[in-house]
N, C-alpha and C positions, 0 to 999 in steps of 0.2 A: 504494499500499500504505500504511496507516494507520501512523505512528511508533511507537505502540505496541500492542503485543499482549499476550494471555495466554498463558505457557508453561503446559504441561500433563506434563513431565517428572517423573515418580515420584507423580504424581497416579493412586494405583490403587484408592483407596478407591471403588468407584461414586456411592455417594452423594456423598460430598464433590467428586469429579469432576465428575458432573453439574448439581451447585449452584454450583460455583463458574466452568463454563463459563455458566449461565444467568445468574447474578450479575453476573458480569462484562458481559455481553451487554446486561443491561439497564441497568447501571451506564455503558454509553457505548461500551465496547471494540468494535472492529469485526474483529479480528484474532485468530484463535485458531489456535495452532502445537500441533500433535501430532506423532507418528511410528508405524509399525509397532512399533517396539521397547519404547514405552511401554506396549502393551498396555492401553490405555483409549479406543482409537477407538471402539467402539460407546458408551461414557460421556461421550465428547464429543460424538457424533453426537446422543445422546439430549438433551444440554443445550441444544445448537442447536436442536434442534425444539422444548424447552420454552420457551424464550426469546420474548417478545414482539417479536420482533425480524424481519424477514423475511430468509430465507436468501442472498436477492439482496442484502442489506446485508452480509453475512459475507464475510471474506475467509479462508479455510480452507486450510491447509497442512499435509500430513503429507510422512512422507519415508521411503525405500524402505530397508530395512536390509540390510546388508553382505552378508548370505548370501542376498537376494534378486536379487542384481543380474546373474546373467545373463539375456540376452535374455529368453526364454519365462518366468524367473520375474518378471520387471519389471512383464511385463504382466499375467500372472495375479495376482501378491499386488497391484498395484494396483486391480484390479477389486474384490478382496477387500476391501481396505481403503474402496473407494468404499460397498460392502455395507455393511460396520460403521459407516460414519458416516452412511449412510443418505440419501447425496447423487449426484447423476447425473454431477457433474463435481468437480473439484478448482480452487482457483484458483492453487495454487502445489505441485507436486513436486518434492521433493529427493533427490539421492542422499545418503543421511547421510554416509557416510564413503568415499572413493576407497580402499578394501581390501577383501581377502578376496575376493568373487565378483566385486569393479569389474574390468571390462576396458573401456577407454575407449571404443573402437571398437562393442563388442557392447552395453553397457549405454546409452550414449548414443543408440543407433539406435532402441532400443527408447522412450527418453523422446520422440524425435523422433516416432515412431508415434502414441504416446497424444498428444502434443500436436497433430499433424496430423488425428487424429481427433475431438479436440475433448473428450477425456477428461481434459485437463487444459490449464488457460488458459496456465500459466505455466511454465518449468524452472528449478529451482535446483539448486543444490549446496551441500553442507554440509562443513566441515574442509577445505575445498580450499586447499594453499598456492598461490602464482601459476604453479609450474609446472603444477598439475593445471590450473588456472583458463584458462591459455593454452592448452592440450590442448584442454579442452572447449569454448571458444569457437571454436577451429577446427574440430571434429570435427560438431559441431551445424547444424543447419539453423536450428532455432528459437534465439531469443536465451537466452541466460543472464540471467537476469532477477535472481536474486539467489545470494549466498553467505552462509550462516550459519555463523559461526565462535561461537568463547568472546572475548568483547570487553568491557573493563570499565575503570576507570582504574588498574588494575594490572596488565592486558594491552592496552595500546592497541591492537595488530596493526598498527602503521605501515604497513608494507612491505602485508600483504593488503590493507588500505584504499587504499592506491596504486594496486597491481594491478586492484582491481575499479574503480576510478576509471579506470585506462586502457581499461578494458571497458566503462563504463558498467553496471556492474553494481551492482545494491543491495548495501548492506552488512545483515545483520540479525545482531543480538547475543544470543547465549543468554550463560547465567550472568552476566546484567548486573549483578549485585550480587555476584558473585565467592562464589557461596554463601555470602552473608552476611560477608564478610570485609571490605568497606568499610565496615562499621559499627566496625570496629577501627583505622580510619585516621583521625588526629584533626585533619587538615585538611577532610576531608570532614564531620567530626563539626562543626568551628569554621564551616563553610560553613552547613551545615544550621541553625545557629544563627542566622544572618546571614539567609538567607532564608526562616526560619520555616518548615523544611520537617524530613523526616529525612535521614539520610546515601544512602538508597536514593533519596529525593528528587533531591537532588545529582547522583547517579551517572546516574541515568537523564535527568536534565537535559543533563549534561555530553555523553552519546551524542548527544542529538537536537541539540547544537547543532555536534555533529561530521557532521551527517545520516545518523546512523544507526538503523535501528530497532531497539527493545530487545524482547525478548519473555519478561520476568521471569515465572518460575511463583510463583502464590501460590494458597492454599486458602483462608484465612480472609478474610471479608468485609472487615476491616480491611486486611489485606494488600493486599488486591485495589484498595480505595479510596485507599489510600496511594500506589500505584502510579500509581493513575488521576491525583490530583491532582498528582502530577509535572510533568503537562503544562502545569499555571500556574506553573512555574519557568522563569526564563530568566535565566540565567547572564551576568553582563555578561564582556567579553573578556578583563579581567583576571583572573576566577577561572577562566576557561577554561583559562588559560594557567598557571595555579598548580596546577589539577590534573593538565596536562598536564608539569610537571617532576615529578611524584613519582615517586622511584627506585626506590623496592620494585617487583618484580616478582614474580607470584604465579600462575601458570597452574592451573587447579582440575580441568582437564580433560586429562589426560596418560596414554592408555594406550600400551601398549609398542608398538602397532602403529599409532599415530598417524602421520599422511604427513612429519609434520617432524622425526621421528627419521630 
């Protein structure tokens, strides 16, 4: 899985969404992330189709929303997602949150079925705490490929990352820029000057140093390019440690029904 992808959450303007996906792919991105709940799968698919990049070279992920996690609903809504995206299969399909209609045995059995029939190449989970991840690993026949969680310098998620490492599960970071809060952190601004990049570039480089794939959302060409250029930023060990030592904690996605409550 490419270490940097394009997130599309809140990108609901049809033209902007199509253009952002196309521009990102033609800039070099190969990982596109969406979800049923984002209400933009059609536009994401159209952006992929419009790009001068082969579908075979695109790593495409979507997520099954919490209301759709009953066995039959997983199967039906995943196939609807494929239709909207205009593809025959998905590289990665996530359980979006372990809540609402989520029943581990029933939900994950449907994911196994989709995996076995080749509709999805990989099974993922999102917003799973270690106990949920342990359960999923035990129940699934397919391997758990990735756990997508909020992760950035103000929410390093050490416990979750350790659990993922124990199960050989990739970590994918959503909101990797803390929804813009990283620009308010003096250390990140200082390091941005040192490395001739932005606070976003520093944050994304820090995640990469941790072995984490980031999927920052962006719609403008400038932001898409700025995030892409972070791949050229290599933080030294001392600066990674300085970021690790940030004491401020700020979880930006925290609904009442989140599994950590």
